[in-house]
Every structure is written in C-alpha cells, then in structure tokens.
PDB file as gemmi writes it, atoms N, CA and C in Angstrom:
CRYST1    1.000    1.000    1.000  90.00  90.00  90.00 P 1                      
ATOM      1  N   MET A   1     -32.351 -94.568  92.117  1.00  0.00           N  
ATOM      2  CA  MET A   1     -31.891 -94.399  93.485  1.00  0.00           C  
ATOM      3  C   MET A   1     -32.825 -95.184  94.388  1.00  0.00           C  
ATOM      4  N   ALA A   2     -32.248 -95.929  95.283  1.00  0.00           N  
ATOM      5  CA  ALA A   2     -33.031 -96.691  96.247  1.00  0.00           C  
ATOM      6  C   ALA A   2     -33.635 -95.741  97.278  1.00  0.00           C  
ATOM      7  N   THR A   3     -34.803 -96.092  97.749  1.00  0.00           N  
ATOM      8  CA  THR A   3     -35.460 -95.288  98.771  1.00  0.00           C  
ATOM      9  C   THR A   3     -35.808 -96.163  99.957  1.00  0.00           C  
ATOM     10  N   LYS A   4     -36.056 -95.524 101.074  1.00  0.00           N  
ATOM     11  CA  LYS A   4     -36.434 -96.233 102.287  1.00  0.00           C  
ATOM     12  C   LYS A   4     -37.495 -95.414 102.996  1.00  0.00           C  
ATOM     13  N   LYS A   5     -38.527 -96.071 103.446  1.00  0.00           N  
ATOM     14  CA  LYS A   5     -39.602 -95.399 104.155  1.00  0.00           C  
ATOM     15  C   LYS A   5     -39.193 -95.187 105.608  1.00  0.00           C  
ATOM     16  N   VAL A   6     -39.434 -93.968 106.110  1.00  0.00           N  
ATOM     17  CA  VAL A   6     -39.129 -93.633 107.501  1.00  0.00           C  
ATOM     18  C   VAL A   6     -40.335 -92.930 108.111  1.00  0.00           C  
ATOM     19  N   THR A   7     -40.361 -92.885 109.413  1.00  0.00           N  
ATOM     20  CA  THR A   7     -41.412 -92.176 110.134  1.00  0.00           C  
ATOM     21  C   THR A   7     -40.789 -90.994 110.848  1.00  0.00           C  
ATOM     22  N   VAL A   8     -41.406 -89.824 110.708  1.00  0.00           N  
ATOM     23  CA  VAL A   8     -40.937 -88.626 111.395  1.00  0.00           C  
ATOM     24  C   VAL A   8     -42.122 -87.989 112.113  1.00  0.00           C  
ATOM     25  N   THR A   9     -41.805 -87.223 113.128  1.00  0.00           N  
ATOM     26  CA  THR A   9     -42.828 -86.500 113.867  1.00  0.00           C  
ATOM     27  C   THR A   9     -42.566 -85.016 113.720  1.00  0.00           C  
ATOM     28  N   ILE A  10     -43.595 -84.280 113.262  1.00  0.00           N  
ATOM     29  CA  ILE A  10     -43.465 -82.833 113.111  1.00  0.00           C  
ATOM     30  C   ILE A  10     -44.706 -82.167 113.692  1.00  0.00           C  
ATOM     31  N   PRO A  11     -44.605 -80.907 114.081  1.00  0.00           N  
ATOM     32  CA  PRO A  11     -45.756 -80.201 114.642  1.00  0.00           C  
ATOM     33  C   PRO A  11     -46.929 -80.163 113.648  1.00  0.00           C  
ATOM     34  N   GLU A  12     -48.138 -80.325 114.148  1.00  0.00           N  
ATOM     35  CA  GLU A  12     -49.335 -80.354 113.303  1.00  0.00           C  
ATOM     36  C   GLU A  12     -49.462 -79.107 112.438  1.00  0.00           C  
ATOM     37  N   GLU A  13     -49.211 -77.928 113.029  1.00  0.00           N  
ATOM     38  CA  GLU A  13     -49.360 -76.684 112.288  1.00  0.00           C  
ATOM     39  C   GLU A  13     -48.441 -76.649 111.076  1.00  0.00           C  
ATOM     40  N   LEU A  14     -47.206 -77.093 111.274  1.00  0.00           N  
ATOM     41  CA  LEU A  14     -46.251 -77.124 110.175  1.00  0.00           C  
ATOM     42  C   LEU A  14     -46.705 -78.109 109.107  1.00  0.00           C  
ATOM     43  N   LEU A  15     -47.169 -79.259 109.519  1.00  0.00           N  
ATOM     44  CA  LEU A  15     -47.648 -80.263 108.575  1.00  0.00           C  
ATOM     45  C   LEU A  15     -48.778 -79.714 107.718  1.00  0.00           C  
ATOM     46  N   GLU A  16     -49.726 -79.016 108.327  1.00  0.00           N  
ATOM     47  CA  GLU A  16     -50.847 -78.454 107.576  1.00  0.00           C  
ATOM     48  C   GLU A  16     -50.372 -77.397 106.580  1.00  0.00           C  
ATOM     49  N   GLU A  17     -49.434 -76.554 106.990  1.00  0.00           N  
ATOM     50  CA  GLU A  17     -48.883 -75.551 106.077  1.00  0.00           C  
ATOM     51  C   GLU A  17     -48.230 -76.222 104.874  1.00  0.00           C  
ATOM     52  N   ILE A  18     -47.442 -77.248 105.141  1.00  0.00           N  
ATOM     53  CA  ILE A  18     -46.727 -77.944 104.073  1.00  0.00           C  
ATOM     54  C   ILE A  18     -47.716 -78.657 103.149  1.00  0.00           C  
ATOM     55  N   ARG A  19     -48.685 -79.341 103.702  1.00  0.00           N  
ATOM     56  CA  ARG A  19     -49.670 -80.064 102.880  1.00  0.00           C  
ATOM     57  C   ARG A  19     -50.370 -79.130 101.904  1.00  0.00           C  
ATOM     58  N   SER A  20     -50.641 -77.909 102.327  1.00  0.00           N  
ATOM     59  CA  SER A  20     -51.330 -76.977 101.437  1.00  0.00           C  
ATOM     60  C   SER A  20     -50.437 -76.512 100.289  1.00  0.00           C  
ATOM     61  N   GLU A  21     -49.135 -76.687 100.417  1.00  0.00           N  
ATOM     62  CA  GLU A  21     -48.188 -76.220  99.396  1.00  0.00           C  
ATOM     63  C   GLU A  21     -47.668 -77.326  98.485  1.00  0.00           C  
ATOM     64  N   VAL A  22     -47.777 -78.592  98.874  1.00  0.00           N  
ATOM     65  CA  VAL A  22     -47.082 -79.662  98.160  1.00  0.00           C  
ATOM     66  C   VAL A  22     -47.979 -80.542  97.305  1.00  0.00           C  
ATOM     67  N   ALA A  23     -49.203 -80.173  97.129  1.00  0.00           N  
ATOM     68  CA  ALA A  23     -50.187 -81.033  96.479  1.00  0.00           C  
ATOM     69  C   ALA A  23     -49.642 -81.795  95.270  1.00  0.00           C  
ATOM     70  N   GLU A  24     -49.090 -81.089  94.294  1.00  0.00           N  
ATOM     71  CA  GLU A  24     -48.648 -81.748  93.067  1.00  0.00           C  
ATOM     72  C   GLU A  24     -47.348 -82.528  93.232  1.00  0.00           C  
ATOM     73  N   ARG A  25     -46.418 -81.986  93.992  1.00  0.00           N  
ATOM     74  CA  ARG A  25     -45.121 -82.648  94.156  1.00  0.00           C  
ATOM     75  C   ARG A  25     -45.208 -83.846  95.066  1.00  0.00           C  
ATOM     76  N   GLY A  26     -46.040 -83.767  96.074  1.00  0.00           N  
ATOM     77  CA  GLY A  26     -46.139 -84.840  97.047  1.00  0.00           C  
ATOM     78  C   GLY A  26     -45.233 -84.579  98.241  1.00  0.00           C  
ATOM     79  N   MET A  27     -45.647 -85.122  99.359  1.00  0.00           N  
ATOM     80  CA  MET A  27     -44.938 -84.907 100.621  1.00  0.00           C  
ATOM     81  C   MET A  27     -43.515 -85.469 100.575  1.00  0.00           C  
ATOM     82  N   SER A  28     -43.342 -86.655 100.025  1.00  0.00           N  
ATOM     83  CA  SER A  28     -42.003 -87.260  99.999  1.00  0.00           C  
ATOM     84  C   SER A  28     -41.018 -86.414  99.205  1.00  0.00           C  
ATOM     85  N   ALA A  29     -41.441 -85.921  98.053  1.00  0.00           N  
ATOM     86  CA  ALA A  29     -40.559 -85.089  97.239  1.00  0.00           C  
ATOM     87  C   ALA A  29     -40.220 -83.797  97.969  1.00  0.00           C  
ATOM     88  N   TYR A  30     -41.198 -83.215  98.639  1.00  0.00           N  
ATOM     89  CA  TYR A  30     -40.989 -81.973  99.374  1.00  0.00           C  
ATOM     90  C   TYR A  30     -39.993 -82.181 100.509  1.00  0.00           C  
ATOM     91  N   VAL A  31     -40.195 -83.236 101.275  1.00  0.00           N  
ATOM     92  CA  VAL A  31     -39.314 -83.518 102.413  1.00  0.00           C  
ATOM     93  C   VAL A  31     -37.910 -83.859 101.924  1.00  0.00           C  
ATOM     94  N   THR A  32     -37.800 -84.620 100.846  1.00  0.00           N  
ATOM     95  CA  THR A  32     -36.490 -84.956 100.289  1.00  0.00           C  
ATOM     96  C   THR A  32     -35.735 -83.703  99.881  1.00  0.00           C  
ATOM     97  N   GLU A  33     -36.428 -82.786  99.186  1.00  0.00           N  
ATOM     98  CA  GLU A  33     -35.791 -81.536  98.781  1.00  0.00           C  
ATOM     99  C   GLU A  33     -35.374 -80.705 100.001  1.00  0.00           C  
ATOM    100  N   ALA A  34     -36.230 -80.642 101.002  1.00  0.00           N  
ATOM    101  CA  ALA A  34     -35.915 -79.876 102.212  1.00  0.00           C  
ATOM    102  C   ALA A  34     -34.703 -80.457 102.927  1.00  0.00           C  
ATOM    103  N   LEU A  35     -34.624 -81.769 103.010  1.00  0.00           N  
ATOM    104  CA  LEU A  35     -33.485 -82.405 103.678  1.00  0.00           C  
ATOM    105  C   LEU A  35     -32.189 -82.174 102.903  1.00  0.00           C  
ATOM    106  N   ARG A  36     -32.269 -82.224 101.574  1.00  0.00           N  
ATOM    107  CA  ARG A  36     -31.068 -81.952 100.778  1.00  0.00           C  
ATOM    108  C   ARG A  36     -30.588 -80.514 100.975  1.00  0.00           C  
ATOM    109  N   LEU A  37     -31.535 -79.583 100.970  1.00  0.00           N  
ATOM    110  CA  LEU A  37     -31.164 -78.181 101.182  1.00  0.00           C  
ATOM    111  C   LEU A  37     -30.546 -77.981 102.562  1.00  0.00           C  
ATOM    112  N   LYS A  38     -31.107 -78.608 103.577  1.00  0.00           N  
ATOM    113  CA  LYS A  38     -30.571 -78.503 104.940  1.00  0.00           C  
ATOM    114  C   LYS A  38     -29.169 -79.107 105.009  1.00  0.00           C  
ATOM    115  N   ARG A  39     -28.993 -80.270 104.394  1.00  0.00           N  
ATOM    116  CA  ARG A  39     -27.662 -80.901 104.379  1.00  0.00           C  
ATOM    117  C   ARG A  39     -26.650 -80.008 103.681  1.00  0.00           C  
ATOM    118  N   ASP A  40     -27.036 -79.415 102.546  1.00  0.00           N  
ATOM    119  CA  ASP A  40     -26.126 -78.527 101.822  1.00  0.00           C  
ATOM    120  C   ASP A  40     -25.777 -77.300 102.657  1.00  0.00           C  
ATOM    121  N   ARG A  41     -26.766 -76.752 103.347  1.00  0.00           N  
ATOM    122  CA  ARG A  41     -26.523 -75.581 104.197  1.00  0.00           C  
ATOM    123  C   ARG A  41     -25.584 -75.941 105.351  1.00  0.00           C  
ATOM    124  N   ASP A  42     -25.762 -77.115 105.945  1.00  0.00           N  
ATOM    125  CA  ASP A  42     -24.873 -77.560 107.022  1.00  0.00           C  
ATOM    126  C   ASP A  42     -23.444 -77.715 106.521  1.00  0.00           C  
ATOM    127  N   ARG A  43     -23.291 -78.264 105.315  1.00  0.00           N  
ATOM    128  CA  ARG A  43     -21.949 -78.427 104.743  1.00  0.00           C  
ATOM    129  C   ARG A  43     -21.313 -77.079 104.445  1.00  0.00           C  
ATOM    130  N   LEU A  44     -22.114 -76.159 103.947  1.00  0.00           N  
ATOM    131  CA  LEU A  44     -21.598 -74.816 103.680  1.00  0.00           C  
ATOM    132  C   LEU A  44     -21.177 -74.136 104.979  1.00  0.00           C  
ATOM    133  N   ARG A  45     -21.965 -74.280 106.040  1.00  0.00           N  
ATOM    134  CA  ARG A  45     -21.614 -73.699 107.350  1.00  0.00           C  
ATOM    135  C   ARG A  45     -20.299 -74.304 107.847  1.00  0.00           C  
ATOM    136  N   GLU A  46     -20.126 -75.608 107.640  1.00  0.00           N  
ATOM    137  CA  GLU A  46     -18.885 -76.266 108.046  1.00  0.00           C  
ATOM    138  C   GLU A  46     -17.697 -75.692 107.269  1.00  0.00           C  
ATOM    139  N   LEU A  47     -17.879 -75.469 105.970  1.00  0.00           N  
ATOM    140  CA  LEU A  47     -16.816 -74.878 105.162  1.00  0.00           C  
ATOM    141  C   LEU A  47     -16.484 -73.473 105.651  1.00  0.00           C  
ATOM    142  N   VAL A  48     -17.495 -72.673 105.936  1.00  0.00           N  
ATOM    143  CA  VAL A  48     -17.273 -71.320 106.454  1.00  0.00           C  
ATOM    144  C   VAL A  48     -16.480 -71.383 107.754  1.00  0.00           C  
ATOM    145  N   ASP A  49     -16.853 -72.291 108.638  1.00  0.00           N  
ATOM    146  CA  ASP A  49     -16.124 -72.439 109.903  1.00  0.00           C  
ATOM    147  C   ASP A  49     -14.659 -72.773 109.659  1.00  0.00           C  
ATOM    148  N   TRP A  50     -14.402 -73.699 108.734  1.00  0.00           N  
ATOM    149  CA  TRP A  50     -13.011 -74.068 108.427  1.00  0.00           C  
ATOM    150  C   TRP A  50     -12.251 -72.871 107.876  1.00  0.00           C  
ATOM    151  N   LEU A  51     -12.880 -72.137 106.947  1.00  0.00           N  
ATOM    152  CA  LEU A  51     -12.202 -70.989 106.349  1.00  0.00           C  
ATOM    153  C   LEU A  51     -11.945 -69.894 107.375  1.00  0.00           C  
ATOM    154  N   GLU A  52     -12.895 -69.664 108.272  1.00  0.00           N  
ATOM    155  CA  GLU A  52     -12.683 -68.655 109.311  1.00  0.00           C  
ATOM    156  C   GLU A  52     -11.593 -69.096 110.284  1.00  0.00           C  
ATOM    157  N   GLU A  53     -11.517 -70.388 110.531  1.00  0.00           N  
ATOM    158  CA  GLU A  53     -10.455 -70.916 111.390  1.00  0.00           C  
ATOM    159  C   GLU A  53      -9.090 -70.630 110.766  1.00  0.00           C  
ATOM    160  N   GLU A  54      -9.015 -70.805 109.455  1.00  0.00           N  
ATOM    161  CA  GLU A  54      -7.742 -70.641 108.744  1.00  0.00           C  
ATOM    162  C   GLU A  54      -7.413 -69.176 108.455  1.00  0.00           C  
ATOM    163  N   HIS A  55      -8.424 -68.375 108.109  1.00  0.00           N  
ATOM    164  CA  HIS A  55      -8.175 -67.010 107.629  1.00  0.00           C  
ATOM    165  C   HIS A  55      -8.737 -65.921 108.534  1.00  0.00           C  
ATOM    166  N   GLY A  56      -9.384 -66.296 109.610  1.00  0.00           N  
ATOM    167  CA  GLY A  56      -9.995 -65.305 110.493  1.00  0.00           C  
ATOM    168  C   GLY A  56     -11.439 -65.038 110.105  1.00  0.00           C  
ATOM    169  N   PRO A  57     -12.167 -64.415 111.012  1.00  0.00           N  
ATOM    170  CA  PRO A  57     -13.581 -64.170 110.753  1.00  0.00           C  
ATOM    171  C   PRO A  57     -13.804 -63.161 109.627  1.00  0.00           C  
ATOM    172  N   VAL A  58     -14.963 -63.254 109.010  1.00  0.00           N  
ATOM    173  CA  VAL A  58     -15.352 -62.327 107.952  1.00  0.00           C  
ATOM    174  C   VAL A  58     -15.606 -60.964 108.589  1.00  0.00           C  
ATOM    175  N   THR A  59     -15.059 -59.921 107.980  1.00  0.00           N  
ATOM    176  CA  THR A  59     -15.265 -58.567 108.507  1.00  0.00           C  
ATOM    177  C   THR A  59     -16.636 -58.048 108.075  1.00  0.00           C  
ATOM    178  N   GLU A  60     -17.093 -56.988 108.731  1.00  0.00           N  
ATOM    179  CA  GLU A  60     -18.372 -56.383 108.353  1.00  0.00           C  
ATOM    180  C   GLU A  60     -18.322 -55.842 106.923  1.00  0.00           C  
ATOM    181  N   ASP A  61     -17.191 -55.287 106.516  1.00  0.00           N  
ATOM    182  CA  ASP A  61     -17.044 -54.794 105.138  1.00  0.00           C  
ATOM    183  C   ASP A  61     -17.165 -55.941 104.137  1.00  0.00           C  
ATOM    184  N   GLU A  62     -16.513 -57.064 104.435  1.00  0.00           N  
ATOM    185  CA  GLU A  62     -16.602 -58.230 103.549  1.00  0.00           C  
ATOM    186  C   GLU A  62     -18.027 -58.761 103.492  1.00  0.00           C  
ATOM    187  N   ARG A  63     -18.679 -58.805 104.643  1.00  0.00           N  
ATOM    188  CA  ARG A  63     -20.067 -59.285 104.701  1.00  0.00           C  
ATOM    189  C   ARG A  63     -20.982 -58.365 103.885  1.00  0.00           C  
ATOM    190  N   ALA A  64     -20.809 -57.050 104.039  1.00  0.00           N  
ATOM    191  CA  ALA A  64     -21.625 -56.086 103.301  1.00  0.00           C  
ATOM    192  C   ALA A  64     -21.393 -56.217 101.797  1.00  0.00           C  
ATOM    193  N   ALA A  65     -20.133 -56.394 101.399  1.00  0.00           N  
ATOM    194  CA  ALA A  65     -19.821 -56.547  99.978  1.00  0.00           C  
ATOM    195  C   ALA A  65     -20.456 -57.818  99.419  1.00  0.00           C  
ATOM    196  N   ALA A  66     -20.409 -58.896 100.182  1.00  0.00           N  
ATOM    197  CA  ALA A  66     -21.009 -60.157  99.735  1.00  0.00           C  
ATOM    198  C   ALA A  66     -22.518 -60.017  99.604  1.00  0.00           C  
ATOM    199  N   LEU A  67     -23.153 -59.363 100.571  1.00  0.00           N  
ATOM    200  CA  LEU A  67     -24.605 -59.167 100.510  1.00  0.00           C  
ATOM    201  C   LEU A  67     -24.993 -58.286  99.327  1.00  0.00           C  
ATOM    202  N   GLU A  68     -24.184 -57.284  99.027  1.00  0.00           N  
ATOM    203  CA  GLU A  68     -24.447 -56.425  97.869  1.00  0.00           C  
ATOM    204  C   GLU A  68     -24.336 -57.225  96.574  1.00  0.00           C  
ATOM    205  N   GLU A  69     -23.318 -58.067  96.494  1.00  0.00           N  
ATOM    206  CA  GLU A  69     -23.151 -58.893  95.306  1.00  0.00           C  
ATOM    207  C   GLU A  69     -24.317 -59.872  95.150  1.00  0.00           C  
ATOM    208  N   LEU A  70     -24.768 -60.458  96.253  1.00  0.00           N  
ATOM    209  CA  LEU A  70     -25.927 -61.341  96.193  1.00  0.00           C  
ATOM    210  C   LEU A  70     -27.172 -60.598  95.734  1.00  0.00           C  
ATOM    211  N   ALA A  71     -27.359 -59.377  96.210  1.00  0.00           N  
ATOM    212  CA  ALA A  71     -28.509 -58.572  95.785  1.00  0.00           C  
ATOM    213  C   ALA A  71     -28.435 -58.300  94.286  1.00  0.00           C  
ATOM    214  N   ASP A  72     -27.229 -58.005  93.785  1.00  0.00           N  
ATOM    215  CA  ASP A  72     -27.058 -57.787  92.346  1.00  0.00           C  
ATOM    216  C   ASP A  72     -27.385 -59.056  91.559  1.00  0.00           C  
ATOM    217  N   LEU A  73     -26.933 -60.199  92.053  1.00  0.00           N  
ATOM    218  CA  LEU A  73     -27.233 -61.462  91.385  1.00  0.00           C  
ATOM    219  C   LEU A  73     -28.727 -61.767  91.405  1.00  0.00           C  
ATOM    220  N   ASP A  74     -29.370 -61.513  92.541  1.00  0.00           N  
ATOM    221  CA  ASP A  74     -30.816 -61.715  92.636  1.00  0.00           C  
ATOM    222  C   ASP A  74     -31.554 -60.822  91.641  1.00  0.00           C  
ATOM    223  N   ALA A  75     -31.124 -59.569  91.534  1.00  0.00           N  
ATOM    224  CA  ALA A  75     -31.762 -58.642  90.603  1.00  0.00           C  
ATOM    225  C   ALA A  75     -31.580 -59.106  89.164  1.00  0.00           C  
ATOM    226  N   GLU A  76     -30.385 -59.564  88.818  1.00  0.00           N  
ATOM    227  CA  GLU A  76     -30.129 -60.073  87.473  1.00  0.00           C  
ATOM    228  C   GLU A  76     -30.977 -61.312  87.198  1.00  0.00           C  
ATOM    229  N   HIS A  77     -31.066 -62.189  88.157  1.00  0.00           N  
ATOM    230  CA  HIS A  77     -31.890 -63.389  88.010  1.00  0.00           C  
ATOM    231  C   HIS A  77     -33.349 -62.998  87.768  1.00  0.00           C  
ATOM    232  N   GLU A  78     -33.847 -62.037  88.517  1.00  0.00           N  
ATOM    233  CA  GLU A  78     -35.231 -61.589  88.362  1.00  0.00           C  
ATOM    234  C   GLU A  78     -35.445 -60.958  86.987  1.00  0.00           C  
ATOM    235  N   ARG A  79     -34.485 -60.146  86.519  1.00  0.00           N  
ATOM    236  CA  ARG A  79     -34.596 -59.547  85.190  1.00  0.00           C  
ATOM    237  C   ARG A  79     -34.679 -60.624  84.115  1.00  0.00           C  
ATOM    238  N   ARG A  80     -33.835 -61.638  84.228  1.00  0.00           N  
ATOM    239  CA  ARG A  80     -33.838 -62.709  83.222  1.00  0.00           C  
ATOM    240  C   ARG A  80     -35.117 -63.538  83.310  1.00  0.00           C  
ATOM    241  N   ARG A  81     -35.580 -63.784  84.538  1.00  0.00           N  
ATOM    242  CA  ARG A  81     -36.788 -64.582  84.727  1.00  0.00           C  
ATOM    243  C   ARG A  81     -38.003 -63.884  84.142  1.00  0.00           C  
ATOM    244  N   THR A  82     -38.056 -62.568  84.281  1.00  0.00           N  
ATOM    245  CA  THR A  82     -39.212 -61.812  83.810  1.00  0.00           C  
ATOM    246  C   THR A  82     -39.046 -61.316  82.379  1.00  0.00           C  
ATOM    247  N   GLY A  83     -37.874 -61.577  81.778  1.00  0.00           N  
ATOM    248  CA  GLY A  83     -37.649 -61.186  80.392  1.00  0.00           C  
ATOM    249  C   GLY A  83     -37.321 -59.723  80.211  1.00  0.00           C  
ATOM    250  N   GLN A  84     -37.023 -59.029  81.280  1.00  0.00           N  
ATOM    251  CA  GLN A  84     -36.648 -57.618  81.170  1.00  0.00           C  
ATOM    252  C   GLN A  84     -35.182 -57.508  80.791  1.00  0.00           C  
ATOM    253  N   GLY A  85     -34.823 -56.420  80.115  1.00  0.00           N  
ATOM    254  CA  GLY A  85     -33.443 -56.197  79.727  1.00  0.00           C  
ATOM    255  C   GLY A  85     -32.595 -55.765  80.899  1.00  0.00           C  
ATOM    256  N   ARG A  86     -31.327 -55.662  80.657  1.00  0.00           N  
ATOM    257  CA  ARG A  86     -30.388 -55.167  81.679  1.00  0.00           C  
ATOM    258  C   ARG A  86     -30.627 -53.680  81.871  1.00  0.00           C  
ATOM    259  N   PRO A  87     -30.301 -53.180  83.075  1.00  0.00           N  
ATOM    260  CA  PRO A  87     -30.479 -51.734  83.301  1.00  0.00           C  
ATOM    261  C   PRO A  87     -29.711 -50.921  82.269  1.00  0.00           C  
ATOM    262  N   GLY A  88     -30.343 -49.879  81.737  1.00  0.00           N  
ATOM    263  CA  GLY A  88     -29.691 -49.020  80.776  1.00  0.00           C  
ATOM    264  C   GLY A  88     -29.817 -49.484  79.335  1.00  0.00           C  
ATOM    265  N   GLU A  89     -30.354 -50.693  79.100  1.00  0.00           N  
ATOM    266  CA  GLU A  89     -30.543 -51.174  77.732  1.00  0.00           C  
ATOM    267  C   GLU A  89     -31.855 -50.645  77.182  1.00  0.00           C  
ATOM    268  N   ALA A  90     -31.856 -50.387  75.897  1.00  0.00           N  
ATOM    269  CA  ALA A  90     -33.099 -49.955  75.239  1.00  0.00           C  
ATOM    270  C   ALA A  90     -34.058 -51.134  75.164  1.00  0.00           C  
ATOM    271  N   ALA A  91     -35.340 -50.859  75.347  1.00  0.00           N  
ATOM    272  CA  ALA A  91     -36.339 -51.932  75.315  1.00  0.00           C  
ATOM    273  C   ALA A  91     -36.704 -52.291  73.912  1.00  0.00           C  
TER     274      ALA A  91                                                      
END                                                                             
C-alpha cells in the first residue's frame, strides 16, 4: 500500500499520552489505526441514520436489548480470552 506523509496538529497533552502508549507500534501505525476506526465509526453512524430514516428511530427497548446482547458477547469474548469455560460448565 502506498503511503503519504502528512502534517497534523494535535494538543500537546494528547500527544504525550499517545507517545507513552505507542512505543513499539510507532506513531504512524497508531494514527493509521485510529483514523481507520474513526472512518468505520462514521460509516456505521451513516448506516444507522439511513436505517432510522427508513424504519424509524430505535426504541429504548431495542437499545436495551442490543446493549444486553453486546454485554453477553463481551463476556463470552473475555471467557475465551482468559481460557475460562462457559457458565455452568464443569472446570
């Protein structure tokens, strides 16, 4: 993939926080990943807007159900990451 050098201006405090976290990956890799995540989030927000335009806004019940499902997925991911079994399984 071709790359291009650019100049950006960011607050000093933020830069110092980031520098302390990116040592091994490097600033360019960190910024590239952050920009990709931001672009993906913007595209997802655009999709949500289109869907709400077509189907109406998400209800509080739907939002609560989605958040519960995400919490369940996060818990499953954590169990797998730490090597723990599923709830109710014998160790």
